[in-house]
C-alpha positions as CSV (number, residue, x, y, z in Angstrom):
1,M,32.3,15.8,7.2
2,Q,31.2,14.5,4.1
3,P,31.0,15.8,0.5
4,I,27.8,17.9,-0.5
5,V,26.3,18.0,-3.6
6,L,25.1,21.8,-3.9
7,E,22.0,23.1,-5.0
8,P,22.6,26.4,-7.6
9,N,22.7,29.6,-5.9
10,M,21.6,32.3,-8.5
11,P,21.4,35.7,-6.7
12,E,20.1,38.7,-9.0
13,T,22.7,40.8,-11.5
14,F,22.3,43.3,-14.0
15,Y,22.9,41.2,-17.4
16,R,20.9,38.4,-18.9
17,G,21.7,34.8,-18.9
18,A,20.6,32.8,-21.6
19,G,19.1,29.6,-19.6
20,R,22.8,27.6,-20.2
21,I,23.2,26.9,-16.6
22,R,19.7,25.2,-16.2
23,R,20.7,23.0,-19.1
24,F,24.0,22.2,-17.3
25,R,23.0,21.8,-14.3
26,G,19.6,20.1,-15.4
27,A,16.9,19.9,-12.9
28,G,16.4,21.6,-10.1
29,A,18.7,24.8,-11.6
30,D,16.8,28.3,-11.4
31,A,14.5,28.8,-14.3
32,S,14.8,32.7,-14.2
33,G,17.5,32.6,-16.8
34,R,19.7,34.6,-13.9
35,P,23.3,34.7,-15.5
36,E,25.5,33.3,-12.6
37,D,25.4,30.3,-10.1
38,W,27.7,31.5,-6.8
39,M,28.9,27.8,-5.9
40,A,30.0,27.2,-2.3
41,S,30.2,31.0,-1.9
42,T,31.2,32.6,1.4
43,T,31.3,36.0,-0.6
44,S,28.1,38.5,-0.5
45,R,27.0,40.4,-3.2
46,F,28.5,44.3,-3.1
47,G,26.6,46.1,-0.6
48,H,23.7,43.1,-0.3
49,G,24.0,41.5,2.8
50,T,24.0,37.6,2.5
51,D,22.7,37.7,-0.7
52,G,25.2,35.2,-2.9
53,M,26.3,33.4,0.4
54,T,25.3,29.5,0.0
55,R,23.3,28.0,2.4
56,L,23.5,24.4,3.3
57,G,20.5,22.2,3.5
58,D,19.6,23.4,6.8
59,G,19.4,27.1,5.8
60,S,22.5,28.0,7.9
61,L,25.6,29.9,6.1
62,L,28.3,27.9,4.8
63,A,30.5,30.2,6.2
64,D,29.0,30.0,9.7
65,A,29.9,26.5,9.5
66,I,33.3,26.9,8.3
67,A,33.9,29.3,10.9
68,S,32.6,27.1,13.4
69,D,34.9,24.5,12.6
70,P,37.8,25.6,10.1
71,V,40.3,22.7,10.4
72,A,37.9,20.0,9.7
73,W,36.2,21.9,6.6
74,L,39.4,23.7,5.5
75,G,42.5,22.0,6.8
76,P,45.1,22.7,9.1
77,E,47.9,24.1,6.4
78,H,44.9,26.0,5.0
79,V,43.8,27.7,8.6
80,A,47.6,28.6,9.1
81,S,47.9,30.6,5.8
82,H,44.5,32.1,5.4
83,G,42.6,31.6,9.1
84,A,38.7,30.4,8.4
85,D,38.5,31.9,5.2
86,P,38.3,29.3,2.0
87,A,40.0,32.0,0.1
88,L,37.8,31.0,-3.4
89,L,34.8,31.5,-5.0
90,V,33.6,29.8,-7.7
91,K,30.8,30.6,-10.4
92,L,28.9,29.5,-13.6
93,L,28.5,32.4,-15.7
94,D,26.0,32.4,-18.9
95,A,26.8,35.6,-20.7
96,G,23.2,35.6,-22.5
97,Q,24.5,39.2,-23.6
98,R,27.8,41.0,-24.1
99,L,29.2,41.9,-20.8
100,P,30.0,45.0,-20.1
101,V,33.7,46.3,-20.2
102,H,34.7,46.0,-16.9
103,V,38.0,45.8,-14.6
104,H,38.6,44.3,-10.9
105,P,41.0,46.0,-8.9
106,D,44.0,44.0,-7.4
107,R,44.7,43.7,-3.9
108,G,47.0,46.7,-2.8
109,F,43.8,48.6,-4.6
110,A,41.1,47.0,-2.9
111,A,42.9,47.1,0.8
112,G,43.7,51.1,0.2
113,H,40.6,52.0,-1.3
114,L,38.0,49.2,-0.5
115,A,39.1,47.9,2.9
116,S,39.3,44.2,1.3
117,R,42.4,41.7,1.6
118,Y,41.6,40.7,-1.7
119,G,41.2,41.6,-5.1
120,K,39.7,40.1,-8.1
121,T,42.1,38.0,-9.9
122,E,40.0,35.5,-11.8
123,A,39.9,32.9,-14.8
124,W,37.8,31.1,-17.0
125,I,37.4,28.0,-18.3
126,V,34.9,27.7,-21.5
127,L,32.3,25.2,-21.0
128,E,30.3,26.3,-24.1
129,A,31.1,29.1,-26.9
130,A,28.8,30.0,-29.9
131,P,30.4,30.3,-33.1
132,G,32.7,33.1,-33.2
133,A,32.4,33.7,-29.6
134,A,35.2,36.0,-28.0
135,V,36.5,37.5,-24.8
136,H,37.8,41.0,-24.9
137,L,41.3,40.9,-22.5
138,G,43.2,44.2,-22.0
139,F,44.5,46.6,-24.2
140,R,45.9,46.7,-27.4
141,R,48.0,49.8,-26.8
142,D,48.8,52.0,-24.1
143,V,46.2,54.3,-22.9
144,G,46.4,57.4,-21.4
145,S,44.2,58.5,-18.3
146,D,42.6,61.3,-19.8
147,E,41.7,58.9,-22.9
148,L,40.4,56.3,-21.1
149,A,38.4,58.8,-18.9
150,G,36.9,60.7,-21.6
151,W,35.9,57.4,-23.0
152,V,34.1,56.2,-19.8
153,R,32.6,59.8,-19.0
154,G,30.9,60.1,-22.6
155,Q,30.4,56.3,-22.6
156,D,32.0,55.6,-25.8
157,V,31.6,52.0,-26.0
158,Q,33.3,51.6,-29.4
159,S,36.5,53.2,-28.3
160,L,36.7,51.0,-25.3
161,L,36.0,47.9,-27.3
162,D,38.1,48.9,-30.4
163,T,41.1,49.1,-28.1
164,T,41.1,45.9,-26.2
165,N,41.9,42.6,-27.5
166,R,39.6,40.4,-29.1
167,V,40.5,36.8,-28.2
168,P,38.5,34.0,-29.9
169,V,37.4,31.3,-27.3
170,A,36.1,27.6,-27.9
171,A,34.5,25.4,-25.4
172,G,37.9,23.5,-23.3
173,D,40.2,26.8,-23.5
174,S,41.1,28.2,-20.2
175,I,42.3,31.8,-19.8
176,L,43.6,33.9,-16.8
177,C,42.5,37.3,-16.5
178,P,44.7,39.2,-13.6
179,A,43.1,41.7,-11.6
180,G,43.6,45.3,-13.4
181,T,43.1,44.1,-16.8
182,P,40.1,45.5,-18.5
183,H,37.8,42.7,-19.9
184,A,34.2,41.6,-21.2
185,I,32.9,38.4,-22.6
186,D,31.0,38.1,-25.6
187,D,27.3,36.9,-26.0
188,G,26.5,32.9,-26.0
189,V,29.6,31.8,-23.7
190,L,29.4,29.4,-20.4
191,V,32.7,29.3,-18.6
192,A,33.2,28.3,-14.9
193,E,35.0,31.2,-13.4
194,L,37.4,30.5,-10.4
195,Q,38.5,34.1,-8.6
196,E,39.3,35.9,-5.4
197,P,36.6,35.8,-2.8
198,T,35.3,39.5,-3.9
199,D,32.2,41.1,-5.6
200,L,34.6,43.9,-6.8
201,S,33.7,45.0,-10.2
202,I,34.1,48.9,-11.7
203,L,32.4,49.2,-14.6
204,L,33.7,51.3,-17.5
205,E,30.8,50.5,-19.9
206,W,27.2,50.8,-18.5
207,R,25.2,52.9,-21.0
208,D,22.8,49.9,-22.1
209,F,22.7,48.3,-18.8
210,P,20.1,48.9,-15.7
211,V,23.4,50.4,-13.8
212,G,24.1,54.1,-13.2
213,P,27.2,55.8,-13.3
214,E,26.7,56.1,-9.2
215,D,26.6,52.4,-9.0
216,A,29.4,51.7,-11.2
217,T,32.5,52.4,-9.4
218,L,32.2,50.9,-5.6
219,G,31.2,54.0,-4.2
220,L,34.6,55.5,-5.4
221,A,35.1,59.2,-7.6
222,L,35.4,58.2,-11.4
223,D,39.2,59.4,-11.3
224,E,39.8,57.1,-8.3
225,A,38.3,54.2,-9.4
226,L,40.1,54.3,-12.9
227,G,43.1,54.4,-10.9
228,C,42.8,50.4,-10.6
229,V,42.6,49.8,-14.3
230,D,46.3,48.6,-16.0
231,R,46.2,50.5,-18.9
232,R,49.5,49.3,-20.7
233,A,49.0,47.3,-23.7
234,L,48.8,43.6,-23.1
235,S,51.3,42.0,-25.6
236,A,50.8,39.0,-28.0
237,E,53.4,37.2,-26.0
238,R,51.7,37.9,-22.5
239,L,48.2,36.9,-24.0
240,D,49.7,33.8,-24.7
241,E,51.0,33.4,-21.6
242,L,47.6,34.2,-20.0
243,R,46.2,31.0,-21.7
244,G,46.0,27.7,-19.9
245,R,45.7,24.3,-21.2
246,R,42.6,22.6,-22.9
247,L,39.8,21.2,-20.8
248,D,40.2,18.0,-23.3
249,H,43.6,17.8,-22.1
250,A,44.3,14.5,-20.3
251,A,44.9,15.7,-17.0
252,G,46.8,18.1,-14.5
253,S,46.7,21.7,-13.8
254,L,44.9,23.8,-16.5
255,L,45.8,27.3,-15.7
256,P,49.2,29.4,-15.9
257,A,51.6,29.0,-13.0
258,A,50.7,32.6,-12.5
259,A,47.2,32.0,-11.0
260,D,48.9,29.6,-8.1
261,P,49.1,32.4,-5.8
262,F,45.1,32.7,-6.3
263,F,44.1,29.4,-7.0
264,V,44.0,26.3,-8.7
265,A,41.7,24.4,-11.0
266,E,42.2,20.8,-12.0
267,R,41.1,18.3,-15.1
268,V,40.1,15.0,-13.3
269,D,39.1,11.7,-14.9
270,S,37.5,8.7,-13.5
271,Q,39.6,6.4,-15.7
272,V,43.0,8.1,-15.8
273,N,43.1,10.0,-12.0
274,P,40.6,8.7,-9.9
275,G,41.8,9.9,-6.5
276,L,41.5,13.2,-5.5
277,P,44.1,14.0,-2.3
278,A,42.2,15.3,0.8
279,A,41.8,18.8,0.5
280,Y,39.1,21.5,0.4
281,G,37.7,22.3,-2.8
282,L,34.7,22.0,-5.3
283,L,33.9,19.5,-8.1
284,I,32.0,20.4,-10.9
285,V,31.4,17.5,-13.0
286,T,31.6,18.5,-16.9
287,G,30.8,14.9,-18.3
288,G,29.6,11.6,-17.7
289,T,28.1,10.2,-14.9
290,G,29.2,8.0,-11.8
291,V,30.0,8.1,-8.1
292,L,31.9,10.0,-5.8
293,S,32.9,7.8,-3.0
294,T,35.0,8.9,0.7
295,E,37.2,7.0,2.8
296,A,34.3,6.5,5.1
297,G,32.4,4.4,2.8
298,T,29.9,6.9,2.1
299,Q,29.1,7.5,-1.9
300,A,27.4,10.4,-4.1
301,Q,25.5,9.6,-7.4
302,V,26.9,12.6,-9.8
303,R,26.5,13.4,-13.4
304,R,27.2,16.2,-16.0
305,G,26.3,19.1,-14.2
306,S,26.7,18.0,-11.0
307,T,28.7,20.8,-8.5
308,V,30.2,18.8,-5.6
309,L,31.5,20.8,-2.4
310,I,34.3,18.7,-0.6
311,P,35.6,19.2,2.9
312,H,39.3,18.4,3.6
313,S,38.2,16.2,6.6
314,A,36.0,14.2,4.0
315,G,39.7,12.6,3.2
316,T,40.9,10.8,0.0
317,C,38.0,10.8,-2.4
318,T,37.5,8.3,-5.2
319,L,35.7,8.4,-8.7
320,S,34.0,5.7,-10.0
321,G,32.2,5.3,-13.7
322,D,32.8,7.5,-16.8
323,L,33.2,10.9,-15.3
324,Q,34.9,14.0,-16.2
325,A,35.3,16.9,-14.2
326,I,36.7,20.3,-13.4
327,R,38.5,20.3,-9.6
328,C,38.7,24.0,-8.0
329,L,40.7,24.3,-5.2
330,P,42.2,27.7,-2.8
331,P,45.7,28.7,-3.4
332,A,48.0,26.4,-2.2
């Protein structure tokens, strides 16, 4: 198996993009302004069949290809731990408007209420950010269950936002968002997002979006859905712990150690660490142009905006030229 340079995969969603994915990806990206590119996705949109899942050049689903030969795609150690499941979803996310305040359930809640083995811990690596842009992460103080329910039922968006931690971001920042943490992303931000492979979002805010309360809670009663929200204060010290290394760091892991049970993001540079050991993963080229070569001698020309799916059986790959990239990997 050889690396696959992926085409954009941009399912519909309920908020606006601003064309940043098209500009980042270059020719071939969807011109509709959709805000998400689901890369190497074996995950479907919640309640939408196969929508969101990656199709290969012959039209077949990546998920089916992996299921037909999981060891070749994922490697024996991964299959021993996770079966034929990559255990990872990576997206490009272009916030063309502020995303609503929302939350993703953790694995325990997802298993008990949504019949899912995964929750949705995620991490953001900021590729672009407008001046003054921020993310909103966790509550600044403890919030009572009745207080939260009142804000959500009444769509008191200002109280929700005023009670979150506003965290300014710039291109190159990386932040872990644990499942259960209420959050939002400001307009003007493009991120590479690593996450558990689900589409499980509970909206605390829907007032100014084309979503109604019946669609905001994944089919759960509101009080039941709000049970997944971590209402405890997220301290300044804890916020610091959720910050990873900057993308302009020379090389190595970008995310805090707390991300390791969920996914791994590494910064690679063709002039510093050109060799990529054999592993299933996704390469997002963030700068430069060059060549990705395999042990078998095959080569792919890549540049800023290229996204490359690398099967385990491709073996060790090598980057040459002047390339900077993020290597996204499943949990070890």
